C-alpha positions in Angstrom: 0.0 -0.2 -0.2 2.7 2.5 1.2 5.1 1.1 -2.3 1.6 2.4 -4.5 1.4 6.0 -3.0 5.0 6.6 -3.2 5.0 5.1 -7.2 1.8 7.8 -6.8 3.8 10.5 -5.4 6.9 9.6 -8.1 4.8 10.1 -11.2 2.8 12.9 -10.1 6.2 14.8 -9.1 7.7 13.5 -12.5 4.6 14.3 -14.1 5.1 18.0 -12.9 8.7 18.0 -13.6 7.9 17.3 -17.3 5.2 19.7 -17.4 6.8 22.1 -16.1 9.8 21.9 -18.6 7.4 21.0 -21.3 5.7 24.8 -20.6 9.6 26.1 -20.2 10.2 24.6 -23.9 7.7 25.8 -25.3 7.2 29.0 -24.7 8.1 31.1 -28.0 10.8 32.5 -29.1 11.2 35.5 -31.4 13.8 36.0 -33.4 13.5 40.1 -33.5 13.4 39.7 -29.5 17.2 38.9 -29.8 17.8 42.3 -31.1 16.9 44.3 -28.5 20.5 45.6 -27.8 21.1 47.0 -31.5 22.5 50.2 -31.4 20.8 52.4 -34.4 22.5 52.5 -37.2 23.0 56.6 -38.5 23.0 56.6 -42.6 23.0 59.6 -44.8 20.7 60.4 -47.4 22.3 58.2 -49.9 22.7 55.5 -47.5 25.8 56.0 -46.2 27.1 54.3 -42.7 28.1 57.6 -40.6 28.3 55.9 -37.0 26.0 54.6 -34.7 23.8 55.5 -31.3 25.0 53.5 -28.5 22.5 51.4 -26.2 21.3 51.3 -23.0 24.8 49.2 -21.9 26.6 52.1 -23.6 27.9 49.5 -26.1 28.4 49.8 -29.9 26.3 47.1 -31.7 25.5 47.0 -35.3 23.3 44.2 -36.7 24.2 42.6 -40.0 21.8 39.9 -41.4 23.7 36.1 -42.0 23.9 36.6 -45.8 26.1 39.6 -45.5 29.1 37.5 -43.7 31.8 36.0 -45.7 31.3 32.2 -45.6 34.7 31.7 -44.0 33.6 33.8 -41.1 30.6 31.2 -40.3 33.4 28.5 -40.7 36.0 29.8 -38.5 33.7 30.7 -35.5 32.6 27.3 -36.1 35.8 25.6 -35.4 36.9 28.3 -32.6 34.1 28.1 -30.7 31.7 24.9 -31.2 32.7 22.2 -34.0 29.4 20.3 -34.0 27.4 23.3 -34.5 25.3 22.0 -37.1 24.9 18.8 -35.6 23.3 19.4 -32.2 20.4 20.3 -30.3 22.0 23.2 -28.3 24.0 20.9 -26.0 26.9 19.4 -26.9 27.1 16.0 -25.0 30.7 15.2 -25.9 32.1 18.6 -25.3 30.1 18.3 -22.1 31.7 14.4 -21.4 35.2 15.6 -22.5 34.9 18.9 -20.2 34.4 16.8 -17.2 36.9 14.3 -18.0 39.5 17.0 -18.1 38.4 18.7 -15.0 38.9 15.3 -12.9 42.1 14.0 -14.8 43.6 16.8 -16.4 46.2 19.1 -14.4 46.5 21.6 -17.7 44.4 23.6 -20.1 40.7 22.4 -19.4 38.2 22.7 -22.4 34.7 24.3 -21.9 31.5 22.9 -23.3 29.8 26.1 -23.9 28.2 26.0 -27.2 27.7 28.5 -29.3 23.7 28.6 -28.2 24.2 28.4 -24.5 26.6 31.3 -25.1 23.7 33.2 -26.8 21.6 32.1 -23.9 24.5 33.9 -21.3 24.8 37.1 -23.7 20.4 37.2 -23.8 20.5 36.8 -20.0 23.4 38.6 -18.6 22.0 38.4 -15.0 22.4 34.4 -14.7 26.0 35.2 -14.1 25.2 35.7 -10.4 23.8 32.4 -10.3 25.1 29.4 -8.3 27.1 27.0 -11.0 24.6 24.3 -11.2 21.3 26.5 -11.4 23.5 28.9 -14.4 24.1 25.7 -15.8 21.1 24.5 -15.9 19.4 27.1 -17.2 21.8 27.5 -19.9 21.1 23.8 -20.9 17.4 23.9 -21.2 17.5 27.5 -22.5 19.7 26.6 -25.3 17.4 23.6 -26.4 14.3 26.0 -26.3 16.3 28.4 -28.3 17.5 25.4 -30.6 13.6 24.1 -30.7 12.0 28.0 -31.8 15.5 29.4 -33.8 16.7 28.6 -36.9 20.4 27.5 -36.6 21.0 30.3 -39.3 19.2 32.8 -37.2 21.1 31.3 -34.0 24.6 32.2 -35.6 23.9 35.6 -36.9 22.5 36.5 -33.6 25.6 35.3 -31.7 27.8 36.9 -34.4 26.0 39.9 -33.8 25.8 40.1 -30.1 29.1 38.5 -28.8 31.4 40.8 -27.2 34.7 41.7 -29.2 36.6 44.5 -27.9 36.0 47.4 -25.1 32.7 48.4 -25.6 32.2 46.4 -29.3 29.6 44.1 -29.4 29.5 42.0 -32.6 31.6 41.4 -35.6 30.1 44.5 -38.1 30.8 46.9 -35.0 33.8 45.8 -34.5 35.3 45.4 -38.2 34.0 49.0 -38.8 36.0 50.2 -35.5 39.0 48.2 -36.1 39.8 47.9 -39.7 37.5 50.3 -41.3 35.8 48.0 -43.6 32.1 46.4 -43.7 32.1 43.1 -42.5 31.5 41.7 -46.3 35.0 42.8 -46.7 37.0 41.4 -44.0 39.8 39.4 -44.7 40.4 35.6 -43.6 43.4 37.2 -41.3 40.9 39.9 -39.8 38.1 37.3 -39.1 40.8 35.0 -36.9 41.8 38.3 -35.1 38.5 38.9 -34.2 37.1 35.4 -33.2 40.5 34.8 -30.7 39.5 38.4 -29.0 35.6 36.6 -28.4 37.1 34.4 -25.2 39.3 37.6 -24.3 38.5 41.0 -24.9 42.1 42.3 -24.4 44.6 39.9 -24.1 48.5 40.3 -23.5 51.0 40.3 -26.7 51.9 36.8 -26.3 48.6 35.5 -25.5 46.9 36.9 -28.3 50.1 35.4 -30.6 50.0 31.4 -29.1 45.8 31.8 -29.7 45.8 33.4 -33.1 48.4 31.3 -34.3 46.7 28.2 -32.7 43.8 29.2 -34.7 45.6 29.4 -38.0 46.8 25.9 -37.6 43.1 24.5 -37.6 41.4 26.2 -40.2 41.8 25.0 -43.5 43.0 28.4 -45.0 47.1 28.7 -45.3 48.8 32.4 -44.6 51.9 33.5 -42.6 51.6 33.1 -39.0 52.4 36.4 -36.8 54.4 37.4 -33.9 52.2 40.6 -33.2 48.3 40.2 -34.9 47.5 43.9 -33.7 49.5 44.5 -36.9 46.3 44.0 -38.4 44.8 47.0 -37.3 47.3 49.4 -37.4 47.3 50.2 -40.8 43.1 51.4 -40.6 44.5 52.7 -37.1 47.8 55.1 -38.1 45.8 56.0 -41.3 42.8 57.6 -38.8 45.4 59.5 -37.1 47.9 60.9 -39.8 45.7 60.8 -43.0 42.1 62.3 -41.9 42.3 65.1 -43.7 42.4 63.9 -46.8 40.9 60.1 -46.1 38.3 60.7 -43.4 37.7 64.7 -42.9 35.2 64.2 -40.2 32.6 66.4 -42.2 29.7 64.4 -40.7 31.3 63.8 -37.8 29.4 67.3 -35.9 25.8 66.3 -37.1 26.4 62.5 -35.7 27.3 63.7 -32.1 24.5 65.5 -32.4 21.9 63.3 -33.5 23.0 60.7 -31.2 21.7 63.0 -28.4 18.3 63.4 -30.0 17.9 60.0 -30.7 16.0 57.9 -27.9 13.9 55.4 -29.6 15.3 52.2 -30.3 15.4 51.2 -33.8 17.4 49.6 -36.3 18.3 52.8 -38.5 18.2 56.2 -38.8 17.9 57.1 -42.1 19.0 61.3 -42.1 18.6 64.0 -44.5 21.8 65.0 -44.5 23.5 64.5 -48.0 27.2 63.0 -47.4 28.1 64.4 -51.2 26.8 67.7 -50.5 28.6 67.8 -46.7 31.8 67.1 -48.2 31.5 70.0 -50.9 30.6 72.4 -48.4 33.4 71.0 -46.2 35.6 71.7 -49.2 34.4 75.0 -49.4 34.6 76.1 -46.4 38.2 75.2 -46.3 39.0 76.8 -49.5 37.7 80.3 -48.1 39.7 80.1 -44.8 42.8 79.7 -46.7 42.1 83.3 -48.1 41.1 84.5 -44.8 43.7 83.0 -42.4 45.7 86.2 -42.9 42.7 88.3 -41.5 43.2 86.6 -38.5 40.2 83.8 -38.9 40.6 80.4 -37.9 37.2 78.6 -38.4 34.0 78.5 -40.3 30.4 76.9 -39.7 28.2 76.3 -42.1 24.3 75.1 -43.0 22.1 74.2 -45.3 17.9 74.0 -45.4 16.1 72.4 -48.5 12.4 73.1 -48.6 10.6 69.7 -48.7 8.5 69.2 -51.5 3.9 69.7 -51.4 5.3 70.5 -47.6 4.2 74.3 -45.8 5.3 74.0 -42.5 8.9 72.0 -42.8 12.5 72.4 -44.1 15.3 69.5 -43.8 18.5 69.9 -42.6 20.7 69.0 -46.1 24.4 70.3 -44.7 26.1 70.8 -41.4 29.6 71.7 -41.0 30.7 72.5 -37.9 34.0 73.2 -37.8 36.7 73.0 -40.5 38.5 69.9 -39.4 36.7 67.2 -36.9 39.6 65.8 -35.5 41.8 69.0 -35.5 43.7 69.5 -32.3 41.9 71.8 -29.5 38.7 73.3 -31.1 37.9 70.9 -34.1 35.2 69.2 -32.0 33.3 72.1 -31.3 30.3 72.0 -33.6 30.1 76.0 -34.7 26.8 75.8 -36.3 24.9 74.9 -32.9 27.2 77.5 -30.6 26.1 80.4 -29.6 27.7 84.2 -30.2 26.7 87.5 -30.6 24.5 88.0 -33.7 25.2 91.7 -35.3 22.8 92.6 -37.7 21.6 89.1 -37.9 18.6 90.0 -36.1 17.1 92.8 -37.8 15.0 91.5 -40.4 13.2 89.4 -37.3 12.6 93.1 -35.7 11.4 94.5 -38.4 9.1 92.3 -39.6 7.4 91.9 -36.3 7.3 95.6 -36.1 5.5 96.2 -39.7 3.2 93.6 -38.3 2.1 94.8 -35.6 1.1 97.8 -37.6 4.1 100.2 -36.6 5.7 100.9 -39.9 5.2 99.9 -42.9 8.4 99.3 -45.8 8.3 103.1 -46.8 8.3 104.4 -43.6 11.0 107.3 -43.1 13.1 107.2 -40.4 16.0 109.4 -38.9 19.7 108.1 -39.1 21.0 110.6 -36.7 23.0 110.3 -33.4 20.6 109.6 -31.0 21.0 109.3 -27.4 18.2 106.3 -26.2 16.5 106.7 -22.3 17.4 103.3 -20.6 15.6 104.5 -17.2 16.9 105.1 -14.1 19.4 107.4 -15.4 21.0 105.2 -17.9 21.3 106.3 -21.3 21.8 104.1 -24.7 24.4 105.6 -27.9 23.9 102.8 -30.6 26.3 104.1 -33.2 26.7 102.5 -37.2 29.3 100.4 -38.1 30.5 103.2 -40.3 30.4 105.8 -37.6 28.1 108.0 -40.1 24.5 109.2 -40.3 22.9 109.4 -43.4 19.9 111.2 -42.5 16.3 110.3 -43.5 15.8 107.3 -45.3 13.0 104.8 -45.9 12.8 101.5 -43.3 13.4 99.4 -46.9 16.6 101.2 -46.8 17.6 101.3 -43.3 17.0 97.3 -43.6 19.2 97.0 -46.8 22.1 99.2 -45.5 21.7 97.6 -41.9 21.7 101.0 -40.2 22.1 100.7 -36.2 20.5 103.7 -35.2 16.6 103.3 -36.9 17.1 99.6 -35.8 17.2 100.9 -31.9 14.3 103.3 -32.9 12.2 100.2 -33.8 12.7 98.6 -30.8 11.9 101.1 -28.4 9.1 101.6 -30.3 7.7 98.4 -29.9 9.0 97.6 -26.7 12.3 95.8 -26.0 9.9 93.0 -23.8 8.0 92.2 -27.1 10.7 91.8 -29.3 12.1 89.4 -26.9 9.1 87.2 -26.4 9.2 87.2 -30.6 12.8 85.5 -30.3 11.8 83.2 -27.7 8.7 82.3 -29.9 11.4 82.1 -32.6 12.8 79.3 -31.0 15.8 81.4 -29.3 15.3 79.4 -26.1 18.7 80.1 -25.1 17.8 83.8 -23.7 17.2 83.0 -20.1 17.9 86.7 -18.6 14.7 89.2 -18.5 14.0 91.6 -21.5 15.8 94.6 -19.3 19.4 92.8 -19.2 19.8 92.7 -23.1 18.2 96.2 -23.5 17.6 98.0 -26.9 20.5 96.3 -27.6 19.2 93.5 -28.0 17.9 94.4 -31.5 21.8 94.7 -32.7 22.6 91.4 -31.9 23.4 91.6 -28.1 21.2 88.4 -26.8 23.3 86.1 -29.6 22.3 82.9 -31.8 23.4 80.1 -32.8 23.7 79.3 -36.8 21.4 76.8 -36.6 18.8 79.1 -35.2 19.2 81.6 -37.5 18.9 79.9 -40.4 15.6 78.4 -39.2 14.3 81.6 -38.1 15.2 82.8 -41.3 13.0 80.1 -43.3 10.0 81.8 -41.7 10.3 83.9 -44.8 10.4 81.0 -47.3 7.2 79.6 -45.0 5.3 82.8 -45.6 5.6 83.5 -42.1 5.6 80.1 -40.8 8.6 79.0 -38.3 9.4 75.3 -39.9 10.3 72.6 -37.9 13.4 71.1 -39.0 13.1 67.5 -40.5 16.6 65.5 -39.4 15.2 62.2 -40.9 13.2 59.3 -40.3 13.6 56.4 -37.6 11.0 53.3 -37.9 9.5 55.5 -40.7 8.7 58.3 -38.8 10.1 61.6 -39.5 12.7 63.0 -36.5 12.0 67.1 -36.0 13.8 69.6 -34.4 11.4 72.1 -32.9 7.7 72.8 -33.6 5.8 74.8 -36.5 4.3 78.1 -35.5 3.2 81.8 -37.0 5.9 84.5 -36.5 4.5 86.6 -38.9 2.1 87.0 -42.1 2.5 86.4 -45.1 2.4 89.7 -46.6 5.0 90.8 -44.2 7.1 87.8 -44.7 7.0 88.6 -48.5 8.3 92.4 -48.5 11.0 91.6 -46.2 12.1 88.6 -48.7 11.9 91.4 -51.5 13.4 94.1 -49.4 16.5 91.8 -48.4 17.0 90.8 -52.6 17.3 93.9 -53.9 20.7 94.8 -54.4 20.1 98.4 -55.3 18.6 99.1 -51.4 22.2 97.7 -50.2 24.1 99.0 -52.5 24.8 102.6 -50.6 26.7 100.3 -47.5 27.8 97.5 -49.5 28.8 99.0 -52.8 27.7 97.8 -56.6 29.9 94.5 -56.7 30.1 92.4 -53.7 29.8 88.8 -52.7 26.3 89.6 -51.8 25.3 89.7 -54.8 24.3 86.4 -57.0 23.4 86.2 -61.2 19.9 84.5 -60.0 17.4 85.7 -57.1 18.6 85.4 -53.5 17.9 87.2 -50.2 20.4 88.0 -48.4 21.7 90.0 -45.0 24.9 90.1 -43.2 25.7 90.7 -39.6 29.0 91.3 -37.7 29.3 91.8 -34.1 31.7 94.3 -32.2 35.2 94.6 -32.5 34.5 91.9 -35.5 34.2 89.2 -33.4 31.5 87.1 -35.5 31.2 87.6 -39.3 27.6 85.9 -40.3 25.8 85.6 -43.7 22.0 83.8 -44.3 20.6 84.0 -47.7 17.6 82.3 -49.3 15.4 81.6 -51.9 12.5 79.9 -52.7 14.0 76.6 -52.3 17.3 76.9 -49.9 18.3 78.8 -46.5 21.9 78.9 -46.6 23.5 80.0 -43.4 27.4 80.4 -42.4 29.7 81.7 -39.4 33.1 83.0 -39.8 35.4 83.5 -36.9 37.8 82.1 -33.8 36.1 79.4 -31.5 38.5 81.4 -29.1 36.5 84.5 -29.3 39.5 86.5 -30.7 38.8 89.1 -32.7 39.7 89.2 -36.4 41.4 91.4 -38.1 37.8 93.8 -39.6 36.8 90.6 -41.6 32.9 91.9 -41.7 29.9 89.6 -42.7 29.7 90.3 -46.2 33.9 89.3 -46.4 33.9 86.8 -44.5 31.0 84.4 -43.9 29.4 86.5 -47.2 32.0 85.0 -49.6 31.4 80.8 -47.8 27.2 81.8 -48.5 27.9 82.8 -52.4 30.1 79.5 -53.1 27.6 77.4 -51.3 24.6 78.7 -53.1 26.3 78.8 -56.7 26.6 74.8 -56.3 23.4 74.4 -55.0 22.5 76.3 -58.3 24.2 75.1 -61.0 22.3 72.8 -62.2 18.9 74.3 -61.3 16.6 76.7 -62.9 16.8 80.2 -61.6 13.9 80.9 -60.4 12.1 84.6 -59.8 10.1 85.2 -56.7 6.8 85.4 -57.5 4.8 88.0 -55.4 1.3 87.0 -54.1 1.0 89.8 -51.8 2.8 93.0 -52.7 3.3 95.1 -55.5 5.9 97.5 -56.6 5.4 100.8 -55.9 7.7 104.5 -56.7 7.9 106.4 -53.3 9.7 109.6 -52.5 13.1 109.0 -50.7 12.8 111.8 -48.2 9.1 111.5 -47.4 7.9 107.9 -48.0 4.9 109.2 -50.0 4.0 107.9 -53.6 6.7 109.7 -55.8 5.9 112.5 -58.3 7.9 113.1 -61.7 11.4 114.8 -59.6 11.1 113.0 -56.8 14.4 110.7 -55.6 12.8 107.7 -56.6 12.8 104.4 -54.8 11.0 101.3 -56.0 9.7 98.9 -53.1 7.0 96.1 -53.1 4.4 97.3 -50.3 1.3 95.4 -49.6 -1.6 96.3 -51.4 -3.9 97.0 -48.1 -1.2 100.0 -47.0 -0.6 101.8 -50.4 -1.0 105.2 -49.5 -3.6 107.7 -51.4 -1.3 110.8 -50.8 1.7 111.8 -53.4 4.6 113.5 -52.5 4.0 117.4 -52.9 7.6 118.2 -51.3 9.7 116.3 -52.9 12.3 119.2 -52.8 12.1 120.1 -49.4 14.9 118.2 -47.7 14.2 119.1 -44.3 11.1 116.9 -44.1 10.1 115.4 -40.4 11.1 112.2 -39.9 9.4 109.2 -38.3 11.1 110.5 -35.0 9.8 114.3 -35.2 10.9 117.0 -33.4 13.0 116.3 -30.3 16.3 116.1 -28.5 18.7 114.2 -29.6 20.7 115.0 -26.0 20.1 115.4 -23.3 18.1 112.3 -23.5 15.0 112.1 -21.1 16.8 111.1 -17.5 20.4 111.4 -18.5 22.8 112.1 -16.0 26.1 114.2 -16.0 28.8 114.4 -13.4 30.1 117.6 -12.3 33.8 117.5 -11.8 34.8 120.3 -9.1 38.8 120.0 -9.9 37.7 121.3 -13.2 36.5 124.7 -14.2 33.3 124.8 -15.1 33.8 126.5 -18.6 34.9 123.4 -19.8 32.2 121.0 -18.2 29.1 122.8 -19.8 26.4 120.3 -21.3 25.7 120.1 -25.4 22.3 120.5 -26.1 21.2 119.0 -29.9 17.7 119.3 -31.4 16.0 117.0 -34.0 14.3 118.3 -37.2 14.8 122.0 -35.9 14.5 123.6 -39.3 10.8 122.5 -39.7 9.8 124.9 -36.8 9.3 128.5 -37.8 10.2 130.0 -34.7 12.3 127.8 -32.6 13.3 128.6 -28.7 14.3 126.7 -25.3 13.1 127.2 -22.0 15.9 126.3 -19.1 14.4 125.2 -16.2 11.2 127.3 -16.8 12.9 130.7 -16.7 15.8 131.4 -18.7 15.1 131.3 -23.3 17.8 130.4 -25.1 18.0 130.4 -28.7 19.7 127.4 -31.1 21.4 127.6 -33.9 20.0 126.8 -37.1 21.5 123.6 -36.9 19.6 122.9 -33.7 23.1 122.8 -31.4 24.3 125.0 -28.8 25.8 124.4 -25.2 24.2 125.3 -21.3 26.3 125.7 -18.4 26.8 122.9 -16.0 25.4 123.2 -12.4 24.2 120.4 -9.6 20.4 119.7 -9.8 17.4 118.4 -11.5 16.7 120.5 -14.9 14.6 120.8 -17.9 14.7 121.9 -21.1 11.6 122.8 -23.2 11.1 123.2 -26.9 8.7 125.6 -28.4 7.6 126.8 -31.9 6.3 130.3 -30.9 3.9 129.8 -28.4 3.0 126.1 -29.1 5.1 123.1 -27.0 7.0 120.4 -29.5 9.3 118.7 -27.3 10.3 118.5 -23.3 13.5 117.0 -21.7 14.3 115.8 -18.3 17.7 115.2 -17.1 20.1 115.5 -13.8 23.9 116.8 -13.0 25.1 115.5 -10.0 
């Protein structure tokens, strides 16, 4: 009776074990699940591999299908690691018996019994390394049998070759082949395959051990070639070449983009197909280096360039076609700095954005008249801002279009004071200038002249708004899992009418001729809108240009921040943009801009009104809704009041002067200058509500200095025209 119960218990236990084992072995394994650690292959538009991302283990792991491997690689691996791989079912019983025998009776080298399938189990389940020996081996055996049930031999071998650790952080033969030999796995030689195979057992063997294992494996394979005392010689050719000949064979023109995109890719995937063109990027790299050779004598050491292209049938996106971060990624020092992402003083490059928002909000039109004169702008709390033009000259009255085309500073500061620094600050933030972290007051009106800084990528994207009819475009960087990856999002910055007006202002060479001359790097044999920028002390040279298809930007300067020898935006970055755009358009039709919202009208340069026969004429494209009805009747009057109107150039409101008692008062008199005084019939000044002064015909005079709060009131006869308060301390 007892024995019967025991038999039942044994049967039940045995059945339970068999059921559990069957349930374990019959759990399906999907081949795709073995690829969860592979890193993203990053390729160009042409399909050229430029690098890889890193997986969660911080290793580099490419994945190639088994058919990409030469047959001799498969043979060598089987001979070295599992010679009965094709005949066993996950566990090699004969190898296991030999391993036990050598463990018990051999005092020398002991052979292992792990098959390729069992090794793959360990690779896919790294946590079992901490298990006790018996438990770990049991798991390896049963899991290997399960692999053999659900996977083909070809799939197991493919997974192993792509997953086995080879060297340092290199996982799999494809990654190791590319890194150590600079070649795709299909181009490996037999010697190189042997070298990689011996590294499987020990990733970093000493020279003696490496040589012994390499030469021993040579004797076991059916291929004949010389033994090597130092197998590392196989990698030296590529390694030495990659250091000494990078400027010729591996220039690194794609490396800045590669490093940047690695930080943006967070989705596990097999491949990221970028929008970058390796061919175009190589051409840009050559242009940048060629132009830098000519700029070296002007103390220029580096440059960056970007090309964005319109995506067909898309109204809200551009794609990144080329990115050059520096002249040589591998140059000692600052070569790895990505100049296209670095923030620097923007110079005059933000003016088109400033004028666009001012026009869009209805403050001005392209024919508005500005006064380009010396003027002190109050900063509040006693501070003042006295901007100067790059040529240190003042041109008097001019239209908004001429002020923008010739990049005059004083009209730009006039605009930002009119619309308010906070308004322009918020506009820039909405345009993607997320680096502006301080308050608007921190930047002040200098924000109009680039004080907040920008990056080349930010700038070209913002200029893309003119191409996209006022929409800030998102930038397509490529596709991953057939889904596009974007930089930024789309939003409207200004109206299509404003975009078109600014586009035509920047396109017209006649509007910028006074500042840049009849011939310069800004002139093209096809329609291009262009704007330059030069920061203080000529430290940064910028140029951005665009047409209906491309946006091209370039920066020239020194990564150290050292000033150049008077290299302006038009001369430095301008020559690079000129060559890039010509290269882009050499085989393409020269399309004219097609206006939709504007028409050409002739205006009087002095008044901004519709021109009469004898007016100094300027032709501008202006939106149809704001074309004035009034014709100029005062075209000969040179003193026509500007948009600033009658007022004090200096002192400015709230200005503070300091009196020095050690100097004579006569040498410290306060200068006064009045704007538009010639438009007044009976000008007079009242100082501190008491003393009446008569200014000179040009609106200038000086008043004695003494401490205290003071005021000046300007009258035209009995009509008050302007007032200003200031203080002497």
